C-alpha positions in Angstrom: -1.6 16.2 -11.9 -3.3 13.9 -14.4 -5.9 11.3 -13.5 -6.5 8.6 -16.0 -9.2 5.9 -15.7 -8.9 2.1 -16.4 -12.7 2.4 -17.2 -14.6 5.4 -18.4 -16.6 6.4 -15.3 -15.1 9.7 -14.2 -17.0 12.1 -16.4 -17.9 15.4 -14.8 -21.5 14.2 -14.2 -20.2 11.1 -12.5 -17.9 13.1 -10.2 -20.6 15.5 -9.1 -23.7 13.5 -8.0 -26.6 15.8 -7.2 -24.4 18.8 -8.3 -22.1 18.4 -5.2 -18.4 18.8 -5.8 -16.1 15.7 -5.6 -13.4 15.5 -3.0 -10.0 13.8 -3.5 -7.9 13.1 -0.5 -4.9 10.9 0.3 -5.6 7.8 2.4 -4.1 9.5 5.5 -6.0 12.8 4.9 -9.3 10.9 4.5 -8.8 9.1 7.7 -8.1 12.4 9.5 -11.1 14.3 8.3 -13.5 11.4 8.5 -13.1 11.3 12.3 -15.7 14.1 12.6 -19.3 12.7 12.2 -20.7 15.7 10.4 -17.8 15.7 7.9 -18.1 12.0 7.3 -21.9 12.3 6.7 -21.2 15.1 4.1 -18.6 13.1 2.3 -21.0 10.1 2.1 -23.3 12.4 0.1 -20.5 13.3 -2.3 -18.1 11.5 -4.6 -14.8 10.8 -2.8 -11.6 9.7 -4.4 -9.0 8.1 -2.1 -5.4 8.5 -3.2 -3.3 5.4 -2.5 0.4 4.7 -3.0 1.2 1.3 -4.6 0.7 -1.4 -2.0 -1.6 0.5 0.2 -5.1 -0.9 1.0 -8.0 1.6 0.8 -9.8 2.7 4.0 -13.1 2.1 2.3 -14.5 5.2 4.0 -17.5 7.3 2.7 -17.7 5.1 -0.4 -14.4 6.4 -1.7 -13.1 5.2 -5.0 -9.4 4.0 -5.0 -7.0 6.1 -7.0 -3.4 4.9 -7.2 -0.8 7.6 -7.6 2.6 7.4 -9.4 5.4 9.9 -9.8 6.9 8.3 -12.9 5.5 6.8 -16.0 7.8 3.7 -15.7 6.4 2.9 -12.2 2.9 3.4 -13.4 3.4 1.1 -16.4 5.1 -1.6 -14.2 2.2 -1.6 -11.7 -0.4 -1.9 -14.5 1.4 -4.6 -16.4 2.3 -6.5 -13.3 -1.2 -6.6 -11.8 -0.1 -4.6 -8.8 -3.2 -2.4 -8.5 -5.5 -3.0 -5.5 -8.9 -4.6 -6.2 -11.5 -1.9 -7.1 -9.0 0.6 -8.5 -11.0 3.1 -10.6 -8.3 5.6 -11.6 -4.5 6.2 -11.9 -3.0 9.5 -10.9 0.2 10.6 -12.6 1.9 13.2 -10.3 5.2 14.5 -11.8 7.0 17.1 -9.7 10.3 18.9 -9.5 11.7 16.2 -7.1 13.8 13.1 -7.1 10.8 10.8 -7.6 10.2 12.0 -11.2 12.8 11.4 -13.8 14.3 14.6 -15.3 13.0 13.8 -18.8 9.5 13.8 -17.4 10.0 17.0 -15.5 10.8 18.7 -18.8 7.3 18.0 -20.0 5.5 19.8 -17.2 2.1 18.7 -15.9 2.4 20.3 -12.4 2.8 24.0 -11.7 6.1 23.7 -10.0 7.6 22.1 -13.1 7.4 25.4 -14.9 10.6 26.1 -13.0 12.5 23.6 -15.1 11.0 24.8 -18.4 12.5 27.9 -20.0 10.1 30.9 -20.2 11.9 34.3 -21.0 8.8 36.3 -19.9 9.2 35.0 -16.3 6.7 36.2 -13.7 4.7 34.1 -11.2 4.5 30.4 -11.7 0.8 30.4 -12.2 1.0 33.0 -15.0 3.8 31.0 -16.6 1.7 27.8 -16.4 -1.2 29.6 -18.3 1.1 31.3 -20.8 2.8 27.9 -21.7 -0.7 26.5 -22.4 -0.1 23.5 -20.1 -3.7 23.1 -18.9 -4.9 22.7 -22.5 -2.1 20.4 -23.5 -2.7 18.2 -20.5 -6.4 18.1 -20.9 -6.1 16.6 -24.4 -4.7 13.4 -22.9 -6.5 12.9 -19.6 -10.0 12.4 -18.2 -9.5 14.4 -15.0 -7.1 17.3 -14.5 -6.1 18.5 -11.1 -4.9 22.1 -11.0 -2.3 22.6 -8.3 -3.6 25.9 -7.2 -2.9 25.5 -3.5 0.1 27.8 -3.4 -2.4 30.6 -4.3 -5.0 29.9 -1.6 -3.9 32.8 0.7 -5.4 35.2 -2.0 -8.9 34.3 -2.9 -8.9 36.5 -6.0 -5.6 35.1 -7.3 -6.7 31.6 -6.7 -10.0 32.1 -8.4 -8.4 33.9 -11.4 -5.9 31.1 -12.0 -8.5 28.3 -11.6 -11.0 30.1 -13.9 -8.4 30.7 -16.6 -6.8 27.3 -16.4 -10.2 25.5 -16.4 -11.3 27.5 -19.5 -8.1 26.6 -21.3 -8.5 22.9 -20.4 -12.1 22.7 -21.5 -11.4 24.5 -24.8 -9.0 21.7 -25.5 -11.2 18.9 -24.2 -14.8 19.7 -23.3 -15.2 16.3 -21.6 -12.4 16.8 -19.1 -13.3 16.9 -15.4 -11.4 19.4 -13.3 -10.3 19.4 -9.7 -8.6 22.3 -7.9 -5.9 21.8 -5.2 -6.1 23.0 -1.6 -3.7 22.4 1.2 -4.1 22.7 5.0 -0.4 23.3 5.6 1.5 24.5 2.5 5.0 26.0 2.7 5.1 29.6 4.0 2.7 31.4 6.4 0.0 29.2 8.0 -3.4 29.1 6.3 -6.8 29.2 7.9 -10.0 27.2 7.3 -11.6 30.5 6.3 -9.1 30.9 3.5 -9.7 27.4 2.2 -13.5 27.9 2.5 -13.3 31.2 0.6 -11.3 29.5 -2.2 -13.9 26.8 -2.5 -16.9 29.2 -2.5 -15.1 31.4 -5.1 -14.6 28.5 -7.5 -17.2 25.8 -6.9 -19.1 26.9 -10.0 -15.9 26.5 -12.1 -14.5 23.1 -11.1 -16.0 19.6 -10.5 -14.3 19.2 -7.2 -11.2 19.7 -5.0 -8.1 17.8 -3.9 -7.8 18.5 -0.2 -4.2 17.8 1.0 -2.8 17.5 4.5 0.9 16.9 3.8 3.5 16.3 6.5 7.0 17.4 6.3 9.2 14.8 4.6 11.0 13.9 1.3 7.9 14.7 -0.8 7.3 18.1 1.0 10.5 19.2 2.8 9.2 22.7 3.3 5.7 21.9 4.5 4.5 23.0 7.9 3.2 20.5 10.5 0.0 18.7 9.5 -3.3 20.5 10.3 -6.2 18.2 9.7 -8.4 20.6 11.8 -8.1 23.2 9.0 -9.4 20.8 6.3 -12.2 19.5 8.6 -13.4 23.1 9.3 -13.3 24.0 5.6 -15.2 20.9 4.7 -17.9 21.7 7.3 -18.6 25.0 5.6 -18.5 23.5 2.1 -20.4 20.2 2.4 
């Protein structure tokens, strides 16, 4: 994922006040984790980015900065030119995936790990190694202000998660030393259930490498047909140990 800013405010220093990592969550996820007072208090001490779909109004919880997400360049351009962004929008997130919401032509210029499946790579191997071998983190970092590494599929193995995040972050910063980097985590990815301990371990293994994390609590639907049932309790517990 690529986060671009209408104004230049999301430098790494701006994302990590007091050295604390930033947290990016969807509107729904932010509402779910902020129900716990201790988690809400910790988020208020950090930089929070609230992901909104076009037309959504921000919750305005924990001082979150609105980030509007788009799955195609044409939708993004139309929203900007048509003045459709909510007041206070501080960033735009471009989220191309191997799904029907992103045009095929954009899928062939991957910015997300699952798009390596539509780009030829004779060497094969795990998607995360293909992502690194194709130099995608570096290529993306050249044209963005904040790069979110979709590492959540690796979170069941702390060592693999940390290796990917470390190598991708190094590649991105070599291409653009000013880029801020977030790493993805999910409370309910496809496959075997994950625990808050696994998410906390991934955070503690990489918090010195990245500027923050995208915490996702997806529900099963068109955008995640193989996701498990939402587990906000997993993200809340992981946040308690990290804030």
